N, CA, C and O of each residue as an XYZ file, in Angstrom:
260
protein
N       0.958     -1.698     -0.077
C       0.004     -0.140      0.243
C       0.883      1.353     -0.335
O       2.026      1.572      0.067
N       0.510      1.855     -0.850
C       0.939      3.340     -1.332
C       1.024      4.683     -0.164
O       0.097      5.431      0.147
N       1.473      4.689     -0.002
C       1.215      6.618      0.802
C       1.011      7.881      0.642
O       2.129      8.354      0.434
N       0.572      8.353      0.628
C       0.471      9.765     -0.166
C       0.330     10.995      0.521
O      -0.663     11.596      0.930
N       2.148     11.358      0.576
C       2.013     12.915      1.295
C       1.996     14.821      0.750
O       2.904     15.434      0.189
N       1.279     15.090      0.974
C       1.241     16.649      0.108
C       2.632     17.363      0.596
O       2.693     17.543      1.813
N       3.513     17.703     -0.007
C       4.294     18.867      0.438
C       4.353     19.976      1.055
O       3.335     20.621      0.802
N       4.980     20.472      1.679
C       3.936     21.511      2.358
C       3.997     22.537      2.005
O       3.518     23.522      2.567
N       4.688     22.502      0.859
C       4.682     23.885     -0.092
C       3.414     23.740     -0.601
O       3.732     24.488     -1.526
N       2.460     23.516     -0.812
C       1.529     23.034     -1.236
C       0.167     22.774     -0.895
O      -0.924     22.922     -1.446
N       0.639     22.288      0.324
C      -0.694     22.533      1.129
C      -0.921     23.903      1.360
O      -1.983     24.522      1.415
N       0.239     24.277      1.488
C       0.796     26.094      2.297
C      -0.333     27.047      0.740
O      -1.449     27.551      0.867
N       0.424     26.979     -0.391
C      -0.759     26.982     -1.357
C      -2.194     26.678     -1.267
O      -2.890     27.687     -1.383
N      -2.920     25.442     -1.072
C      -3.723     25.295     -1.588
C      -4.552     26.405     -0.405
O      -5.328     27.264     -0.822
N      -4.138     26.169      1.693
C      -4.658     27.111      2.295
C      -4.310     28.030      2.076
O      -4.576     28.527      3.171
N      -3.882     28.814      1.541
C      -3.756     30.321      1.265
C      -5.618     30.542     -0.152
O      -6.287     31.467     -0.613
N      -5.602     29.517     -0.199
C      -6.082     29.937     -1.937
C      -7.066     29.812     -1.197
O      -7.400     30.932     -0.812
N      -7.894     28.808     -0.679
C      -9.258     28.508      0.328
C      -9.418     29.885      1.737
O     -10.460     30.512      1.927
N      -8.218     30.063      2.489
C      -8.569     30.981      3.356
C      -8.958     32.296      3.289
O      -9.558     33.046      4.059
N      -8.337     32.440      1.866
C      -8.155     34.281      0.892
C      -9.674     34.509      1.264
O     -10.389     33.516      1.133
N     -10.384     35.894      1.795
C     -11.958     35.839      1.757
C     -11.724     37.073      0.609
O     -10.996     38.029      0.872
N     -12.364     36.951     -0.576
C     -12.304     37.450     -1.086
C     -13.566     38.598     -0.875
O     -13.710     39.582     -1.600
N     -14.433     38.244      0.272
C     -15.543     39.090      0.718
C     -15.189     40.353      1.737
O     -15.904     41.193      2.284
N     -14.011     40.149      1.742
C     -13.494     41.663      2.914
C     -13.245     42.981      2.328
O     -12.789     43.978      2.888
N     -13.726     42.786      0.750
C     -13.202     44.279     -0.056
C     -14.252     43.817     -1.008
O     -14.232     42.783     -1.676
N     -15.294     44.858     -0.966
C     -16.024     45.507     -1.348
C     -16.323     46.377     -2.242
O     -15.685     47.423     -2.119
N     -17.294     46.333     -3.382
C     -17.049     46.954     -4.808
C     -17.287     48.048     -4.642
O     -17.994     48.152     -3.640
N     -17.022     49.240     -5.217
C     -17.829     50.414     -5.226
C     -19.088     51.069     -5.663
O     -19.336     52.270     -5.552
N     -19.886     50.123     -6.192
C     -21.197     49.792     -5.978
C     -22.156     49.061     -4.886
O     -23.378     49.080     -5.038
N     -21.494     48.366     -3.690
C     -21.368     48.109     -2.648
C     -21.225     49.404     -1.057
O     -21.588     49.548      0.110
N     -20.614     49.900     -1.901
C     -20.511     50.394     -0.548
C     -21.047     52.067     -0.481
O     -21.391     52.689      0.524
N     -20.992     52.504     -1.778
C     -21.911     53.721     -2.542
C     -23.373     53.496     -2.316
O     -24.189     54.397     -2.509
N     -23.767     52.092     -1.837
C     -25.511     52.053     -1.057
C     -25.337     51.889     -0.141
O     -26.187     52.195      0.695
N     -24.189     51.339      0.208
C     -24.467     50.969      2.030
C     -24.364     52.324      2.269
O     -25.398     52.457      2.922
N     -23.765     53.692      2.212
C     -23.219     54.948      2.607
C     -24.322     55.248      2.113
O     -25.121     55.132      3.043
N     -24.866     55.571      1.196
C     -26.032     55.385      0.926
C     -27.402     55.908      2.175
O     -28.001     56.817      2.750
N     -27.181     54.215      1.904
C     -28.815     53.662      2.473
C     -28.640     54.316      4.170
O     -29.571     54.891      4.735
N     -26.977     54.043      4.943
C     -26.559     55.097      5.883
C     -27.287     56.489      6.251
O     -27.794     56.648      7.362
N     -27.310     57.582      5.161
C     -27.279     58.176      5.071
C     -28.925     59.085      5.482
O     -29.013     60.114      6.152
N     -30.193     58.229      4.770
C     -31.339     57.673      5.399
C     -32.006     57.549      5.939
O     -33.228     57.595      5.797
N     -30.924     57.212      7.286
C     -31.237     56.449      8.269
C     -31.436     58.049      9.287
O     -30.611     58.933      9.055
N     -32.578     58.332     10.408
C     -33.162     59.423     11.024
C     -31.991     59.445     12.000
O     -31.361     60.496     12.119
N     -31.545     58.038     12.926
C     -30.560     57.815     13.512
C     -29.548     56.807     13.426
O     -30.057     55.698     13.258
N     -28.395     56.792     13.476
C     -27.270     55.706     13.047
C     -26.914     55.258     14.395
O     -27.404     54.170     14.699
N     -26.754     55.382     14.588
C     -26.431     54.146     16.882
C     -25.275     53.666     16.304
O     -24.819     52.528     16.192
N     -24.852     54.859     15.925
C     -23.153     54.703     15.931
C     -22.306     54.108     14.982
O     -21.079     54.059     15.060
N     -23.346     53.440     13.648
C     -23.154     52.659     12.945
C     -21.645     53.945     11.974
O     -20.542     53.639     11.520
N     -22.297     55.177     12.027
C     -21.139     56.092     10.797
C     -20.162     55.738     10.921
O     -19.430     55.337     10.016
N     -19.675     55.854     13.139
C     -18.044     55.978     13.353
C     -17.873     54.037     12.864
O     -16.736     54.200     12.421
N     -17.959     53.514     12.788
C     -18.000     51.940     11.928
C     -17.616     52.436      9.988
O     -16.760     51.876      9.303
N     -18.259     53.245      9.655
C     -18.081     52.962      8.296
C     -17.737     54.546      8.023
O     -18.222     55.592      8.456
N     -16.410     54.162      6.877
C     -15.369     54.493      6.741
C     -15.677     55.317      5.177
O     -15.102     54.549      4.406
N     -16.122     56.173      4.518
C     -16.059     56.491      3.022
C     -14.570     55.608      2.228
O     -14.209     55.364      1.077
N     -14.350     55.499      2.813
C     -12.117     55.603      2.455
C     -11.677     54.375      2.299
O     -10.754     53.984      1.584
N     -12.532     53.647      3.153
C     -13.131     52.078      3.333
C     -12.964     51.000      2.154
O     -13.668     51.225      1.169
N     -12.173     49.908      2.103
C     -11.800     49.205      1.344
C     -13.738     47.913      1.303
O     -14.562     47.540      0.469
N     -13.473     47.768      2.796
C     -13.095     46.462      3.542
C     -15.330     46.533      4.580
O     -15.654     46.241      5.732
N     -16.120     47.000      3.485
C     -17.245     47.679      4.007
C     -18.213     45.940      4.886
O     -19.014     45.637      5.770
N     -17.446     45.404      3.928
C     -18.018     43.651      4.230
C     -17.676     43.574      5.952
O     -18.480     43.004      6.689
N     -16.340     44.238      6.539
C     -15.977     44.665      7.626
C     -17.215     45.548      9.244
O     -17.443     45.452     10.450
N     -17.542     46.204      8.186
C     -18.518     47.704      8.401
C     -19.046     46.703      9.690
O     -19.051     45.472      9.681
N     -19.545     47.718     10.936
C     -20.106     46.888     11.984
C     -21.675     47.235     11.685
O     -22.250     48.324     11.696
N     -22.135     45.993     11.428
C     -24.091     45.637     10.783
C     -24.408     45.781     10.328
O     -25.504     46.309     10.142
N     -22.647     44.902      9.011
C     -22.852     44.329      7.974
C     -22.034     42.547      8.001
O     -21.045     41.984      8.471
N     -22.952     42.323      7.360
C     -22.707     40.234      7.837
C     -22.174     40.042      6.467
O     -21.816     38.924      6.095
């Protein structure tokens, strides 16, 4: 019976590909829509503090999943 081992470099590459989260950055359209939504709220409830116009990681903004 032959055993199969994955070289550490290949394993690291596979893990980086699967663990890299493309959802951390959002598109310009998504960011604009979220900021427009925020501006339409009568009370921000502190959300404006974490929602920055210059941040591309809008999926990490408070209240956004």
